[in-house]
MIZA-596867 format. One record per atom (N, C-alpha, C): residue in one letter; x, y, z. Coordinates in steps of 0.2 Angstrom, whole numbers, plus 5000, padded with zeros to 4 digits. Layout:
AXYZ
...
END
This chain:
M500549945000
M500050015001
M500550065000
T500250104994
T500850174994
T500550225000
A500950265002
A500950305009
A500150355006
T500050365000
T499550414999
T498750354999
Q498950304998
Q498350254999
Q498150265005
E498650265009
E498550245018
E498250295021
E498450365019
E498250425019
E497650435019
N497450425012
N496850445010
N496250375015
L496450315016
L496050285019
L495950295027
Y496550295030
Y496550335037
Y496150375038
D496150445033
D495650485034
D495050475032
Y494850425027
Y494050405027
Y493850365032
I494150315036
I494050275043
I493850325047
D494350375048
D494250435053
D493650475053
Q493350465047
Q492750515045
Q492050475047
T492150405048
T491650355048
T491250365056
S490750335057
S490550335063
S490650275069
F491050235066
F491150175070
F491750185076
G491750165081
G492050165087
G492850175086
D493250215090
D493850205090
D494350155089
T494050095094
T494450025093
T494149975085
T493750005086
T493549975077
T494049995070
K494050065072
K494350105069
K495050085069
A495450065073
A496050055075
A496049975072
S495749945073
S495549865069
S495749865062
I495349915060
I495149915052
I495949955050
K496149995051
K496750035050
K497249965050
A497249925055
A497849875056
A497749825051
I497349815046
I497349755042
I497349785035
L497349845034
L497449865029
L498249845023
P498749845027
P499349825026
P499349755023
K498849725024
K498849635024
K498249635018
V497949685016
V497349675011
V497449725005
I497849775005
I498149815001
I498849804999
S498949774994
S499549764992
S499749794986
T500449824987
T500949844980
T500949804975
E501149734979
E501349684975
E500949674969
K501149624962
K500649624958
K500549544955
N500549504963
N500649424963
N499849414965
G499349414963
G498749404965
G498049454963
I497649444965
I496949484964
I496949534970
S497249594964
S497349654970
S496749674973
L496649714980
L496249734982
L496449824982
D495849874982
D496249934982
D495649964986
E495750034987
E495450084991
E494850084990
E494550084984
E493850084984
E493550024985
D493849964986
D493649904988
D493349914995
I493849945000
I493749965007
I493250005007
K493150055005
K492650105006
K491850065003
T492050034997
T491150004996
T490949955003
I491349925005
I491149875012
I491149935017
L491649975018
L491350015025
L490650045023
G490450085017
G489950115016
G489150065017
H489350005019
H488849965017
H488449965024
G488749975029
G488349965038
G488750005042
G488250005048
G488450045054
G488850015058
M489149945058
M489749905062
M490149885058
A490649875059
A491249845055
A491549805061
F491849755058
F492149695063
F492949665057
A493449675059
A493949665056
A494349605060
G494849565057
G495149515059
G495349465054
S495849435057
S496349385053
S496449315056
G496649265053
G496649195055
G496949165050
Q497249105052
Q497749075048
Q497548985049
Y497848965046
Y497748885044
Y498048845041
E498348785043
E498848755038
E498748685039
G498448655034
G498148595033
G497748595027
E497348535027
E496848525021
E496348565023
D495848595018
D495548655017
D495648695020
A496448725020
A496548765024
A496248845022
P495948885016
P495548935016
P494948925020
M494548895019
M493948885024
M494148895031
H494548855033
H494748855040
H494948905042
A495548965038
A495649025039
A495249075038
I494649065036
I493949125034
I493749105041
K493649055044
K493249055050
K493649075056
S494249055055
S494749095062
S494749175061
A494549185055
A494749275055
A494149295057
I493449275055
I492949305057
I492849285065
R493049225068
R493049225074
R493649285077
N493949295075
N494649335078
N494349405077
A493849415073
A493349495072
A492849495077
S492949445081
S492349455087
S491649445084
Y491649405079
Y490949395075
Y490749315075
D490149315077
D489949245076
D489749225068
Y490049165067
Y489849145060
Y489149135059
S488749105064
S488049075060
S487649145062
A487949205063
A487649265060
A487849315054
L488249275050
L488449295044
L487749315040
G487349285040
G486649315037
G486349395037
Q486749425043
Q486649475045
Q487249535042
I487549505039
I488249545035
I487949595029
T488149655029
T487949685024
T488449705019
G489049675020
G489649695015
G490149645020
A490449615015
A491149585017
A491849585012
L492449595013
L492849595011
L493449545014
I493749495009
I494149445012
I494749435006
H495349445009
H495949435008
H496249375009
F496649325004
F496949275006
F497849275006
R498049255009
R498849255007
R498849175008
T499149165001
T499349075001
T500049074996
H500249014996
H500749004993
H500349004983
P500849024979
P500649024972
P500448964969
R500448904973
R500248844969
R499548824972
V499248864977
V498548844980
V498048844974
S497548784975
S497148774968
S496748824970
V496348854963
V495848894963
V495248874966
V495148814966
V494748764967
V494648774973
E495248774979
E495148774984
E494848854988
L495048884983
L494948954987
L494348974984
G493848944977
G493248944976
G492848914982
K492948844984
K492648814989
K492448864994
A493048884997
A492948955004
A492548995003
M492749024995
M492149084993
M491549054994
E491349004990
E490748964991
E490248974997
M490648955000
M490548955008
M490349015011
I490449055010
I490549135011
I489749145008
Y489849165001
Y489149174997
Y488649125000
R488649075001
R488049015004
R487749065011
D488249075015
D488049105022
D487949155024
T488149215018
T488049285020
T487249305016
N487149355019
N486549405016
N486749395007
E486249385004
E486149374996
E486349444994
D486149504998
D486149564992
D486749604996
A487249565001
A487849605003
A488449584998
P488849644996
P489349664991
P489849614994
I490249564990
I490849524994
I491249524988
I491849554991
I492449564987
I492949534991
F493449484986
F493949464988
F494649464985
G495049454987
G495749474983
G496349424987
T496749404983
T497349374985
T498149394985
T498549364987
T499249374987
T499449314986
A500049304982
A500349244981
A500949234987
D501249214990
D501749204994
D502149134994
D502749154991
D503049074991
D503449064995
T503549105002
T503849065008
T503549045013
V502849035010
V502348995015
V502148925010
S502048875016
S502048805012
S501248815010
T501148775004
T500648745000
T499948735004
N499948715010
N499548695013
N499448755020
Y499448805017
Y499448855022
Y499048925018
T498548945023
T498349005020
T498149055026
E498249115026
E498049175029
E497349205027
A496949215031
A496349255028
A496249325033
T496149375031
T495949445034
T495149455030
V494849465035
V494149485033
V493849555037
L493549595033
L493149665034
L492449655032
L492049635038
L491349635038
L490949685040
T490349715038
T489949755040
T489249735040
R488949775046
R488349765045
R487849805049
N487149815048
N487049855051
N486949885058
A486849935062
A486949935067
A486249915070
A486349885079
A485949845083
A485249915083
K484749895084
K484149945085
K483949935091
END
């Protein structure tokens, strides 16, 4: 992420109505999900703004898993670490998901993980995902980072 992107996003996040702890959590994940590398499916400033614009509450977290079905387990871990209950995913109004995996991880494996998210979230919620290939991790390792939004409780 460039310094300009970071500054623009920090300013945008500071202008939201999210609490200070939530703002800090969102800012903490930005370097993970926005990469200047050209080795994957890039996420950008507009992707973050799109998701943040879809809810009054936000949840951000990362999780990792090494083993069979690593992308699915990593997403579930990230959701737990974002302090969100997976069974309430139907209430999500927006989701941004980023995977960091070895370049040889199967697109089918990532697709299975994303299908799980599409199945379990609100069908009207925008879901954006990206990837970063990292050949320093094992082929059965995935780190997932999530940014979820939902409407504020009434």
